[in-house]
N, C-alpha and C positions, 0 to 999 in steps of 0.2 A: 393489435397482433392477440397472440395467445398467453397468457402467463405462464410461463414455464419456471417462477419464481415461487411459485405459492406451494406451500408445504413441503418445501424441501429446508433440508436442517443446514444450516450452513454456519462454519465457523469461523471468528474473524478475529485474528490478533489486533492488538492494538487498538483497541474499542476505546479507550477512556478517552480521547480526542481524537480531531482531527478526520484523515481518508472514514477511519474505522466506527468512530463515532455515527458519522453522519451515514456510513453503509447499512449499518447495524438497524437504524431506524429507518430507511426508505424501504429495507427488505424485510422488515416485519410491518410496514405498510402493506407490501405486496403479499401476504400471506404466509412469508417463510418462517421459519420455526428458526431462530436466532440464540446462538451460543456465544456472548460476551466473552472475549479472554483479555487481561492487561493485568499489570500489577497493580493499580492503585484502585482499591475494592471501594472504597467511597463512591469513588466515580461509575464503577462499574453495577453498583445498587443502584445510583441512582435513574442510570440510563436501563436499565431493566425493569424499573418501577412504573417510569415513565411510558415505556413499551408496554409493560401490563395493564397501565391503566387506561389505555384504550382498547383493550379485550385482545390484543397480540399474544403472541408465545414468544418469550424468551429468558436466558437462564446466564449464568454466570460464573465463571470459575478460574478464581485469582492464578495468573500465570506469568513466569517468568519465561521466556521463550529460550535465554541463554542456559537453562538447566534442562536435560534429558527428561528426566522424570516427569516434572513439570507440565512437559509438554505431553508425553504419553497420559497422563492425569487427565488433559484437557481432552483429548480423542476418547479417552474412556468414560467420560462424565456427559459428553455428547451422547454417548451410544448407549449409556445406562437411562439418560433424561430420555431424549427420543429414538431410540433404535438404531438409528443408522448415521450416516455422515454424510451427505451428499456433495459439498464445495466445502472446501478448505480455502481462505483469504488469508496466503502470508503475507499480515500488512505491517508487521510491528518493524519500527526503524530508527536511524539515527542518523546524522551527515555532517560529521565532524571536518567539515573543508580546511585544508590547512597544504603550506607545502612542505617538502623535505625537509626542507629549513627550521621549520615550524618543529622537529623531532622529539625535542625534549618538555614540552609542554603539551603536543599531542599525540604521542605513542600511547598514552591510556587510553584515550579517546578511540583511536584507530583499534587498538586493541579489543574494545566495548563494540566498534560496530561492525568488525569480521564477527562477535559473537552473537550479538544481533541480528544484522542483516542478510548475513550467510548462512553461519550454523544455524543459529536459529529457524531460518528457512528450511533446511536442510532435517530439521531432529522434527519439523513437524510434516515434512514428506514420509521420512523412514516410519514416525508414529501412525500418520491415517494409511499408509501404502497398504498393508493385510487385510483393513476393514473395509478399501475400497475396492481391491481384487476379487474380496471375497461375494460382496455384492452386484460384482462384475460389472462396475462401471462407478465415474466420480470426476472429482475437478479439482483442479487445482490452481489458484491464480497467485501467481509471484506480483508486488509491487517490487516492479525496477525504478527506471527513469531515465529520463536521457543521456545524465551519465553514463547510462549503463550502453549508450553506443561505441563509444569508442575511448580511448585514454585522453586525459587535457590536464594541462598543469593544474596543481592546486587541487586534484579532487581521486590520486592515485586509490586510495584507499576506497573512500566510498563508491568512487568509479568501477573498481574491481566487485565489490559487493553488490552490487548493481548489474553487471555485466554477468556477474555469476546468477541472478537472478534468473535468467532468458537461460541461462548454458543449462541449469538444474533443470528447468522447464522444460526443453525439448529433449531431454536424454531421456526424462521422465514417458514422455510421451510415446518415442521410442519404443521405449524396453515393456512399455506397456500396450503397447500393439494398438494404440487409441484409446484403452479400456479407461483406463483416466485421462480426461478432456485438459489439456494445458492451456492458460492465457497468461501471458506477459503484459502487464501493464507500464506503459510508460511516460511518467506528469512529467510537464515543465514546471516551472516554480508555481508556487500555489502559497499561501499564505495559512499555513498550522504552524505547530509547535517543532515542528521538525527544525524551522529557520534557527531555533533557538539554540542546537546542538553544533552549529558552526565555530571552530576554532577561530580564523583567520579571514575575515570577510571581506579581504583581497584577493582569497582564493578562487571567489568566485569566478574573478577574471577570465579563469582558462576556457570557461563553457560561451564568454561573450569577448571572443579576442580582439574583437575588430572594433568592438563596439561597446566598450566596457563603459569609458567615460557619461556614454548615451543613458548607456542603460542605471548607473550608479545615480544619475541624474536625475532620471523618468522616478524612480525607485523614493528616492529623495524626497521631490516632488507632492509623492504618492502618500507617505508617511507625514508630510505638514499639513498636508489639507489642500493644496497649491498646485495640482497635476489638473492640466484639462480633463475635464469631466470624461468625453470619451473613453479616456484610460480606463475608467472604473463601469463600463456600460457595457455589458454582456452582447447588449444588440447593436455596438458600433463596431468599427471593420480593426479600431484600433484598440480594442479594449486589450490591455498588456496586463494585470492582475488576475490571473485566473482563481476564480473559487473553487474550492473544494470540489464541490456541489458537484461539477462538471464533470469531477474526474471520476468521480462515484458514479454517475449516471453511466460511464462508458464500462465501471465495472458489474454495472447490472445488467446493460448490454450483455457482457460475455455469459452470463450466467441464465440470461433470459431466452435461450434458443431451445429447439428442439433437441434430442440428446443426439440427433445425427452430425449435429452442424457442432463444430469447435472453431472458436474464435481464437488464435494463437496468439496475435501479438497487434497492440493498440498503443498509439502515440496519443496525449492529448494536450493541445498546445493552444493557449489565449491567439486569436489572430495576430494581434499586435504585436506577440512576442517572438518579432522576426528578428531580436538579437543574440537570440541562443542558438547556438549549433545544436 
């Protein structure tokens, strides 16, 4: 297959960890010019240094996606550094799962979730819109979630933001008459720092309504190192805990297409993750 990633200027938010960090490294390996954006400058420096040490192209810009001015500066930095923006990956996110009954301790985190997941995504689209339209083409990738497929208990606010990711993407595709390609990526559970933002772990019951006890039991055994090895083996049909790398490969697949092909929506699950909706 042809390498359509090579020489593309790709901005990735949330590159200090998780999906974003892996994606930055893999796209650089394929010859992309990667602009890494996140809040933690020490991690950005380390990531960009590692990429450059392999003779590849990368730069970083400290960015808080909840700040419109910083998001615009991110786009301006990419254009000044590399002359254009081919792909924007809206990857920054937080996942404060909680019930409405948890509102006293969850409200502030919910507000931040809306600011990061939804408004940050909107700021990114608005900041890059004119540049991509002037170029005559571009690609915006929004990180959604299986939680964005429909409302379930325990994820009202998080699900709202992830449903919005797909809504924004499809509206952008139509308004630009396809000149900006859009992709919505919907991962299932994966081992990243995102799980650290959960407010009430029991709120995960909403996405596993009939088999929550099974899900928790398997998760506990994995954490304790007592699980069936097949649950951790991607070669097994029982593979349960998706490694972030497989989600990243799906993102790259959407980028690595000829300009006339647009991958609109991808859901990525582990085969054994039958417990989630």
